[in-house]
OpenMM code with the backbone's topology and positions (N, CA, C; nanometers):
from openmm import Vec3, app, unit

residues = "UNK UNK UNK UNK UNK UNK UNK UNK UNK UNK UNK UNK UNK UNK UNK UNK UNK UNK UNK UNK UNK UNK UNK UNK UNK UNK UNK UNK UNK UNK UNK UNK UNK UNK UNK UNK UNK UNK UNK UNK UNK UNK UNK UNK UNK UNK UNK UNK UNK UNK UNK UNK UNK UNK UNK UNK UNK UNK UNK UNK UNK UNK UNK UNK UNK UNK UNK UNK UNK UNK UNK UNK UNK UNK UNK UNK UNK UNK UNK UNK UNK UNK UNK UNK UNK UNK UNK UNK UNK".split()
positions = [
    Vec3(0.0802, -0.1193, 0.0000),
    Vec3(0.0000, 0.0000, 0.0000),
    Vec3(0.0848, 0.1261, 0.0000),
    Vec3(0.1961, 0.1199, 0.0665),
    Vec3(0.2795, 0.2378, 0.0774),
    Vec3(0.3400, 0.2770, -0.0574),
    Vec3(0.3692, 0.1795, -0.1429),
    Vec3(0.4222, 0.2085, -0.2761),
    Vec3(0.3162, 0.2784, -0.3602),
    Vec3(0.1923, 0.2345, -0.3465),
    Vec3(0.0826, 0.2983, -0.4192),
    Vec3(0.0629, 0.4413, -0.3720),
    Vec3(0.0779, 0.4666, -0.2458),
    Vec3(0.0645, 0.6016, -0.1890),
    Vec3(0.1751, 0.6918, -0.2441),
    Vec3(0.2964, 0.6420, -0.2606),
    Vec3(0.4071, 0.7194, -0.3168),
    Vec3(0.3820, 0.7568, -0.4617),
    Vec3(0.3211, 0.6652, -0.5370),
    Vec3(0.2869, 0.6918, -0.6771),
    Vec3(0.1804, 0.8008, -0.6841),
    Vec3(0.0821, 0.7926, -0.5954),
    Vec3(-0.0246, 0.8936, -0.5930),
    Vec3(0.0320, 1.0320, -0.5619),
    Vec3(0.1207, 1.0384, -0.4664),
    Vec3(0.1823, 1.1666, -0.4300),
    Vec3(0.2655, 1.2200, -0.5464),
    Vec3(0.3379, 1.1331, -0.6128),
    Vec3(0.4197, 1.1748, -0.7279),
    Vec3(0.3305, 1.2265, -0.8403),
    Vec3(0.2223, 1.1549, -0.8687),
    Vec3(0.1299, 1.1994, -0.9736),
    Vec3(0.0650, 1.3330, -0.9374),
    Vec3(0.0271, 1.3487, -0.8120),
    Vec3(-0.0323, 1.4742, -0.7672),
    Vec3(0.0667, 1.5897, -0.7830),
    Vec3(0.1905, 1.5640, -0.7464),
    Vec3(0.2936, 1.6680, -0.7614),
    Vec3(0.3138, 1.7034, -0.9082),
    Vec3(0.3144, 1.6036, -0.9941),
    Vec3(0.3305, 1.6298, -1.1381),
    Vec3(0.2114, 1.7062, -1.1960),
    Vec3(0.0921, 1.6738, -1.1483),
    Vec3(-0.0278, 1.7458, -1.1941),
    Vec3(-0.0214, 1.8915, -1.1501),
    Vec3(0.0170, 1.9152, -1.0239),
    Vec3(0.0290, 2.0525, -0.9749),
    Vec3(0.1374, 2.1287, -1.0510),
    Vec3(0.2480, 2.0640, -1.0788),
    Vec3(0.3559, 2.1256, -1.1554),
    Vec3(0.3086, 2.1612, -1.2965),
    Vec3(0.2331, 2.0710, -1.3564),
    Vec3(0.1792, 2.0948, -1.4901),
    Vec3(0.0819, 2.2133, -1.4890),
    Vec3(-0.0028, 2.2198, -1.3864),
    Vec3(-0.0986, 2.3307, -1.3752),
    Vec3(-0.0260, 2.4635, -1.3584),
    Vec3(0.0778, 2.4649, -1.2771),
    Vec3(0.1560, 2.5870, -1.2598),
    Vec3(0.2248, 2.6282, -1.3900),
    Vec3(0.2748, 2.5304, -1.4645),
    Vec3(0.3408, 2.5598, -1.5919),
    Vec3(0.2409, 2.6176, -1.6920),
    Vec3(0.1205, 2.5645, -1.6968),
    Vec3(0.0173, 2.6166, -1.7865),
    Vec3(-0.0189, 2.7592, -1.7464),
    Vec3(-0.0367, 2.7812, -1.6170),
    Vec3(-0.0713, 2.9148, -1.5681),
    Vec3(0.0372, 3.0158, -1.6034),
    Vec3(0.1623, 2.9798, -1.5819),
    Vec3(0.2741, 3.0702, -1.6142),
    Vec3(0.2808, 3.0973, -1.7645),
    Vec3(0.2587, 2.9926, -1.8456),
    Vec3(0.2631, 3.0080, -1.9909),
    Vec3(0.1538, 3.1028, -2.0392),
    Vec3(0.0337, 3.0901, -1.9848),
    Vec3(-0.0765, 3.1798, -2.0224),
    Vec3(-0.0416, 3.3240, -1.9839),
    Vec3(0.0090, 3.3418, -1.8633),
    Vec3(0.0479, 3.4766, -1.8184),
    Vec3(0.1555, 3.5359, -1.9096),
    Vec3(0.2574, 3.4585, -1.9404),
    Vec3(0.3682, 3.5063, -2.0245),
    Vec3(0.3190, 3.5371, -2.1660),
    Vec3(0.2297, 3.4557, -2.2185),
    Vec3(0.1732, 3.4799, -2.3513),
    Vec3(0.0967, 3.6115, -2.3549),
    Vec3(0.0167, 3.6357, -2.2522),
    Vec3(-0.0590, 3.7622, -2.2459),
    Vec3(0.0342, 3.8822, -2.2346),
    Vec3(0.1387, 3.8690, -2.1545),
    Vec3(0.2342, 3.9783, -2.1377),
    Vec3(0.3050, 4.0088, -2.2693),
    Vec3(0.3485, 3.9050, -2.3377),
    Vec3(0.4201, 3.9250, -2.4638),
    Vec3(0.3272, 3.9774, -2.5738),
    Vec3(0.2017, 3.9346, -2.5738),
    Vec3(0.1052, 3.9857, -2.6708),
    Vec3(0.0815, 4.1346, -2.6480),
    Vec3(0.0683, 4.1733, -2.5232),
    Vec3(0.0505, 4.3143, -2.4896),
    Vec3(0.1721, 4.3963, -2.5330),
    Vec3(0.2897, 4.3450, -2.5064),
    Vec3(0.4120, 4.4134, -2.5467),
    Vec3(0.4208, 4.4256, -2.6980),
    Vec3(0.3843, 4.3199, -2.7690),
    Vec3(0.3875, 4.3227, -2.9156),
    Vec3(0.2912, 4.4282, -2.9699),
    Vec3(0.1742, 4.4394, -2.9115),
    Vec3(0.0772, 4.5410, -2.9547),
    Vec3(0.1297, 4.6811, -2.9261),
    Vec3(0.1921, 4.6995, -2.8117),
    Vec3(0.2493, 4.8296, -2.7773),
    Vec3(0.3592, 4.8671, -2.8766),
    Vec3(0.4463, 4.7727, -2.9071),
    Vec3(0.5555, 4.7996, -3.0010),
    Vec3(0.5026, 4.8236, -3.1426),
    Vec3(0.3948, 4.7560, -3.1806),
    Vec3(0.3351, 4.7778, -3.3124),
    Vec3(0.2786, 4.9196, -3.3209),
    Vec3(0.2164, 4.9653, -3.2133),
    Vec3(0.1660, 5.1028, -3.2108),
    Vec3(0.2786, 5.2039, -3.2212),
    Vec3(0.3880, 5.1779, -3.1510),
    Vec3(0.5042, 5.2667, -3.1590),
    Vec3(0.5631, 5.2654, -3.3002),
    Vec3(0.5679, 5.1486, -3.3608),
    Vec3(0.6183, 5.1362, -3.4981),
    Vec3(0.5323, 5.2172, -3.5942),
    Vec3(0.4013, 5.2071, -3.5794),
    Vec3(0.3102, 5.2818, -3.6668),
    Vec3(0.3306, 5.4320, -3.6504),
    Vec3(0.3465, 5.4771, -3.5268),
    Vec3(0.3707, 5.6195, -3.5020),
    Vec3(0.5009, 5.6666, -3.5640),
    Vec3(0.6051, 5.5849, -3.5518),
    Vec3(0.7345, 5.6213, -3.6106),
    Vec3(0.7289, 5.6213, -3.7632),
    Vec3(0.6527, 5.5286, -3.8217),
    Vec3(0.6363, 5.5264, -3.9672),
    Vec3(0.5668, 5.6537, -4.0150),
    Vec3(0.4661, 5.6982, -3.9423),
    Vec3(0.3957, 5.8216, -3.9769),
    Vec3(0.4902, 5.9408, -3.9676),
    Vec3(0.5673, 5.9467, -3.8588),
    Vec3(0.6618, 6.0569, -3.8421),
    Vec3(0.7678, 6.0549, -3.9523),
    Vec3(0.8154, 5.9373, -3.9897),
    Vec3(0.9147, 5.9245, -4.0968),
    Vec3(0.8585, 5.9786, -4.2285),
    Vec3(0.7353, 5.9449, -4.2597),
    Vec3(0.6715, 5.9958, -4.3814),
    Vec3(0.6618, 6.1471, -4.3798),
    Vec3(0.6261, 6.2029, -4.2653),
    Vec3(0.6163, 6.3479, -4.2535),
    Vec3(0.7532, 6.4137, -4.2690),
    Vec3(0.8560, 6.3525, -4.2119),
    Vec3(0.9912, 6.4077, -4.2237),
    Vec3(1.0422, 6.4010, -4.3677),
    Vec3(1.0098, 6.2937, -4.4384),
    Vec3(1.0488, 6.2842, -4.5795),
    Vec3(0.9819, 6.3932, -4.6622),
    Vec3(0.8556, 6.4173, -4.6348),
    Vec3(0.7833, 6.5230, -4.7054),
    Vec3(0.8441, 6.6597, -4.6737),
    Vec3(0.8739, 6.6832, -4.5478),
    Vec3(0.9360, 6.8099, -4.5076),
    Vec3(1.0741, 6.8248, -4.5713),
    Vec3(1.1494, 6.7181, -4.5756),
    Vec3(1.2829, 6.7213, -4.6361),
    Vec3(1.2745, 6.7572, -4.7837),
    Vec3(1.1817, 6.6968, -4.8535),
    Vec3(1.1695, 6.7271, -4.9962),
    Vec3(1.1225, 6.8709, -5.0179),
    Vec3(1.0412, 6.9219, -4.9270),
    Vec3(0.9945, 7.0603, -4.9393),
    Vec3(1.1087, 7.1584, -4.9148),
    Vec3(1.1853, 7.1376, -4.8085),
    Vec3(1.2937, 7.2293, -4.7742),
    Vec3(1.4079, 7.2234, -4.8740),
    Vec3(1.4268, 7.1104, -4.9380),
    Vec3(1.5405, 7.0951, -5.0275),
    Vec3(1.5059, 7.1092, -5.1749),
    Vec3(1.3842, 7.1538, -5.2060),
    Vec3(1.3466, 7.1638, -5.3471),
    Vec3(1.4328, 7.2702, -5.4166),
    Vec3(1.4653, 7.2429, -5.5421),
    Vec3(1.5521, 7.3330, -5.6180),
    Vec3(1.4920, 7.4726, -5.6319),
    Vec3(1.3627, 7.4795, -5.6533),
    Vec3(1.3004, 7.6123, -5.6688),
    Vec3(1.3097, 7.6927, -5.5402),
    Vec3(1.2928, 7.6275, -5.4255),
    Vec3(1.3028, 7.6991, -5.2980),
    Vec3(1.4461, 7.7470, -5.2740),
    Vec3(1.5430, 7.6581, -5.2986),
    Vec3(1.6833, 7.6948, -5.2783),
    Vec3(1.7214, 7.8094, -5.3714),
    Vec3(1.6782, 7.8012, -5.4958),
    Vec3(1.7110, 7.9078, -5.5913),
    Vec3(1.6451, 8.0392, -5.5499),
    Vec3(1.5215, 8.0339, -5.5062),
    Vec3(1.4511, 8.1549, -5.4626),
    Vec3(1.5222, 8.2182, -5.3429),
    Vec3(1.5600, 8.1366, -5.2438),
    Vec3(1.6301, 8.1906, -5.1269),
    Vec3(1.7668, 8.2468, -5.1649),
    Vec3(1.8363, 8.1821, -5.2582),
    Vec3(1.9666, 8.2322, -5.3020),
    Vec3(1.9514, 8.3690, -5.3676),
    Vec3(1.8472, 8.3847, -5.4456),
    Vec3(1.8244, 8.5148, -5.5122),
    Vec3(1.7825, 8.6219, -5.4107),
    Vec3(1.6879, 8.5866, -5.3227),
    Vec3(1.6314, 8.6868, -5.2319),
    Vec3(1.7254, 8.7217, -5.1157),
    Vec3(1.7808, 8.6232, -5.0503),
    Vec3(1.8577, 8.6489, -4.9287),
    Vec3(2.0062, 8.6695, -4.9533),
    Vec3(2.0586, 8.6055, -5.0564),
    Vec3(2.2026, 8.6144, -5.0818),
    Vec3(2.2360, 8.6965, -5.2064),
    Vec3(2.1320, 8.7472, -5.2724),
    Vec3(2.1488, 8.8263, -5.3953),
    Vec3(2.2335, 8.7525, -5.4994),
    Vec3(2.2123, 8.6244, -5.5115),
    Vec3(2.2862, 8.5445, -5.6080),
    Vec3(2.2095, 8.5412, -5.7403),
    Vec3(2.2829, 8.5267, -5.8479),
    Vec3(2.2237, 8.5170, -5.9810),
    Vec3(2.2797, 8.3939, -6.0510),
    Vec3(2.2048, 8.3456, -6.1477),
    Vec3(2.2566, 8.2360, -6.2297),
    Vec3(2.3637, 8.2925, -6.3216),
    Vec3(2.4745, 8.2228, -6.3377),
    Vec3(2.5812, 8.2744, -6.4235),
    Vec3(2.5389, 8.2730, -6.5703),
    Vec3(2.5925, 8.3696, -6.6460),
    Vec3(2.5663, 8.3754, -6.7903),
    Vec3(2.6451, 8.2630, -6.8566),
    Vec3(2.6208, 8.2403, -6.9821),
    Vec3(2.6813, 8.1305, -7.0557),
    Vec3(2.8324, 8.1264, -7.0504),
    Vec3(2.9016, 8.2395, -7.0674),
    Vec3(3.0473, 8.2375, -7.0683),
    Vec3(3.1082, 8.2357, -6.9285),
    Vec3(3.0283, 8.2503, -6.8254),
    Vec3(3.0778, 8.2457, -6.6870),
    Vec3(3.0598, 8.1080, -6.6224),
    Vec3(2.9993, 8.0149, -6.6957),
    Vec3(2.9773, 7.8805, -6.6407),
    Vec3(3.1057, 7.7990, -6.6601),
    Vec3(3.1387, 7.7209, -6.5584),
    Vec3(3.2576, 7.6347, -6.5635),
    Vec3(3.2121, 7.4919, -6.5377),
    Vec3(3.2555, 7.4028, -6.6234),
    Vec3(3.2239, 7.2614, -6.6080),
    Vec3(3.3402, 7.1924, -6.5409),
    Vec3(3.3133, 7.1294, -6.4287),
    Vec3(3.4183, 7.0610, -6.3528),
    Vec3(3.3944, 6.9113, -6.3682),
    Vec3(3.4966, 6.8421, -6.4181),
    Vec3(3.4859, 6.6968, -6.4352),
    Vec3(3.5563, 6.6287, -6.3184),
    Vec3(3.4989, 6.5208, -6.2702),
    Vec3(3.5624, 6.4509, -6.1573),
    Vec3(3.6926, 6.3820, -6.1961),
] * unit.nanometer
topology = app.Topology()
chain = topology.addChain("A")
for resn in residues:
    res = topology.addResidue(resn, chain)
    for name in ("N", "CA", "C"):
        topology.addAtom(name, app.Element.getBySymbol(name[0]), res)
């Protein structure tokens, strides 16, 4: 009888261990899912900001804007035909 009692105790311990492992796995899965959703939201926000920065970059660096500022603020002019120099690398 005592051997049977030892088997029962061992099985009970294994069942409790299994239940604890399932509980921990469910908790960890929920935590990681929440973290993944948070990071996805952050990724989406950064993608939006990146798009806005690209648009701003293209606006600030447009040739017409640079040429206009060079004329207005620096009093620069486009060189005439005989004043142009071609530099080869």
